C-alpha positions in Angstrom: 116.5 86.8 92.5 117.8 89.9 90.8 115.3 92.7 91.7 116.3 94.7 88.6 117.0 97.9 90.5 120.8 98.0 90.5 122.2 101.6 90.1 118.8 103.2 90.9 118.7 106.0 93.5 116.6 105.9 96.6 115.8 108.5 99.2 115.0 106.9 102.6 113.5 109.1 105.2 114.4 108.5 108.9 116.9 106.1 107.4 119.5 106.1 110.2 117.7 103.8 112.7 115.1 101.1 113.0 112.8 100.2 110.0 114.1 103.1 107.9 117.7 101.9 108.3 116.6 98.3 107.4 115.0 99.6 104.2 118.2 101.5 103.3 120.4 98.5 103.9 118.2 96.1 102.0 117.9 98.4 99.0 121.7 98.9 99.1 122.2 95.1 99.0 120.2 95.1 95.8 122.7 97.6 94.3 120.6 100.8 94.9 122.5 104.0 95.7 120.9 105.5 98.8 120.4 108.9 100.3 119.5 108.6 104.0 118.0 111.6 105.8 117.6 111.9 109.5 118.3 114.5 112.2 121.0 112.7 114.2 124.4 113.2 112.7 126.1 110.4 114.6 123.5 107.7 113.7 123.6 108.8 110.1 127.4 108.4 110.0 127.3 105.0 111.6 124.6 103.7 109.2 126.4 105.1 106.2 129.6 103.5 107.3 127.9 100.1 107.8 126.3 100.2 104.4 129.5 101.4 102.7 131.4 98.5 104.3 129.0 95.9 103.2 128.0 97.0 99.7 129.5 98.8 96.7 126.8 101.4 96.3 127.1 105.2 96.9 125.7 106.4 100.2 124.9 110.0 100.9 123.6 111.4 104.2 121.6 114.5 104.9 121.2 115.7 108.4 117.8 117.5 108.3 114.3 117.6 109.5 112.3 116.1 106.6 109.1 117.7 108.0 110.4 121.1 107.0 110.4 122.6 103.5 114.2 123.3 103.9 114.8 119.7 105.0 112.9 118.3 102.1 114.7 120.5 99.6 118.1 119.5 101.0 117.3 115.8 100.9 115.9 115.9 97.4 118.9 117.9 96.2 121.2 115.1 97.3 119.7 112.7 94.8 121.0 112.9 91.2 117.7 111.4 90.2 115.1 109.8 92.4 113.8 106.4 91.4 112.7 105.1 94.8 111.2 107.1 97.7 110.7 105.6 101.1 108.5 107.9 103.3 109.0 107.3 107.0 108.7 109.4 110.1 108.6 108.7 113.8 105.1 108.2 115.0 103.4 110.8 117.2 103.3 110.2 120.9 100.8 107.8 122.6 98.3 109.1 125.0 94.7 109.8 125.9 93.0 111.8 123.1 91.4 114.0 125.8 94.9 115.4 126.5 95.8 116.2 122.9 95.6 119.9 121.8 95.1 121.2 118.3 98.8 121.7 118.0 99.4 118.0 118.7 97.1 117.0 115.9 98.6 119.6 113.5 102.1 118.2 114.3 101.0 114.6 113.8 99.2 115.4 110.5 102.2 117.4 109.2 104.7 114.7 109.9 102.7 111.6 109.1 100.4 112.7 106.3 101.4 116.1 104.8 105.1 115.6 104.6 104.9 112.3 102.7 102.4 113.9 100.3 104.7 116.9 99.7 107.6 114.5 98.9 105.4 112.5 96.6 104.4 115.7 94.8 108.0 116.7 94.4 109.1 113.4 92.8 106.1 111.9 91.1 106.2 113.7 87.7 110.0 112.9 87.3 109.3 109.3 87.9 106.5 109.3 85.4 108.7 110.9 82.8 111.5 108.4 83.3 108.9 105.5 83.3 110.1 104.1 86.6 109.2 104.9 90.2 108.6 103.1 93.4 107.1 104.9 96.4 106.7 103.1 99.7 105.1 104.7 102.7 105.9 103.2 106.1 102.7 103.6 108.1 101.5 101.3 110.9 99.4 98.2 111.6 97.1 100.6 113.4 95.8 101.6 110.0 94.1 98.2 109.9 93.4 97.8 113.6 93.5 101.1 115.4 95.2 101.1 118.8 93.3 103.3 121.4 96.4 105.1 122.9 97.7 105.9 119.4 94.9 108.2 118.4 97.3 110.8 116.7 98.9 108.0 114.7 95.6 106.4 113.8 94.2 109.6 112.4 97.2 110.9 110.5 98.2 107.6 109.0 94.7 106.8 108.0 94.5 110.1 106.2 97.7 109.3 104.2 96.3 105.8 103.4 93.1 107.3 101.9 95.1 109.8 99.8 97.3 107.0 98.5 94.3 104.9 97.6 93.2 107.5 95.2 96.6 108.5 93.7 98.1 105.0 93.3 95.6 104.0 90.6 96.7 106.8 88.4 100.4 105.9 88.1 101.1 102.2 87.3 100.5 102.8 83.6 103.8 104.7 83.8 105.6 102.0 85.7 105.3 104.0 88.9 103.8 102.2 91.9 102.8 103.6 95.3 102.3 101.2 98.2 102.2 101.2 102.0 103.9 98.8 104.4 102.2 98.5 107.8 104.5 97.2 110.6 103.3 95.5 113.7 105.6 95.1 116.7 109.3 95.2 115.6 112.4 95.2 117.8 113.2 98.9 117.5 113.7 101.9 119.7 110.3 103.2 118.7 108.6 100.0 120.0 110.5 100.3 123.2 109.3 103.8 123.7 105.7 102.9 123.0 105.8 100.0 125.5 107.2 102.4 128.1 104.2 104.7 127.4 101.8 101.8 127.7 103.4 100.7 130.9 103.1 104.1 132.4 99.5 104.4 131.5 98.5 101.0 132.8 100.7 101.0 135.9 102.6 97.9 134.7 106.3 97.2 134.3 107.8 97.3 130.8 108.5 93.6 131.1 104.9 92.8 131.8 103.8 94.9 128.8 106.4 93.2 126.5 105.2 89.8 127.7 101.6 90.7 127.0 102.5 91.9 123.5 104.4 88.7 122.8 101.5 86.6 123.9 99.3 88.3 121.3 101.6 87.6 118.4 101.0 84.3 116.7 104.6 84.2 115.5 105.7 84.2 119.2 108.3 87.0 118.7 108.9 90.5 117.7 109.7 91.2 114.1 113.3 91.8 113.0 113.9 95.0 111.1 115.8 93.1 108.4 112.5 91.3 107.5 110.8 94.6 107.0 113.6 95.9 104.9 113.6 92.9 102.6 109.8 93.3 102.0 110.4 97.0 101.2 113.1 96.0 98.7 110.8 93.6 96.9 108.0 96.2 96.7 110.5 98.5 95.1 111.7 95.8 92.6 111.1 95.6 88.9 109.0 92.4 89.5 106.6 94.4 91.6 105.4 96.7 88.8 101.9 95.1 88.9 101.4 95.9 92.5 100.1 99.4 93.5 97.7 100.9 96.1 98.2 98.0 98.6 98.7 98.0 102.3 101.2 95.3 103.1 100.6 94.2 106.7 103.7 92.6 108.4 102.8 91.9 112.0 103.5 88.2 112.7 99.8 87.3 112.3 98.3 89.6 114.9 95.6 91.0 112.7 92.8 88.5 112.9 90.8 89.3 109.7 90.3 88.3 106.1 90.6 91.8 104.6 
């Protein structure tokens, strides 16, 4: 299927590793030129080289902290025009909420709620004017089913979800959609870090934690980042213009509910 987004430009935040990288790769495979922003120079270079070797699109990299005003300005300046925005940031640390200080909450809210909103504010009117825009926010399955040790993430991402629910109904008349993708357990460095935190808190081995998580997944495996990236590419496609304000849960069947 031709997704109808060839020659568009996408900005993918935290696009050098994990799910962000998978999104950048899948968009590039559909002919989308990509700007990937992350803090690690080496990972950015490796990802850009991989995309460049496997597609014919233009790839630009920005080494910056997207949670800062300067980082956002630099990332946005690298895009000739911005048709697709993939908001993504590393989740805040796990832990017992009793141990979190106000500064921890402020940092989580800034990275996982306020930064995506600032980026959306910067690009939305241009998308509306050009009559095309796709905004995808990578959040978490915890938005649907909160995880006790991820209190910072639960709160910040739920706040972003509520904001998007209101804004996303105002834009589809202009062919601009805003949706969220909620990943469950995927084989990424982030998941490994969270399992290590869970192991420490529960006095188990990482192997035991991994086995327990696998047993809870009806699909019987962890998700592959490529699967996530391909969903992102579809949500950004021309065919998805009738979809806005949705939370796409991709978790191997873990969430046991009808809504």
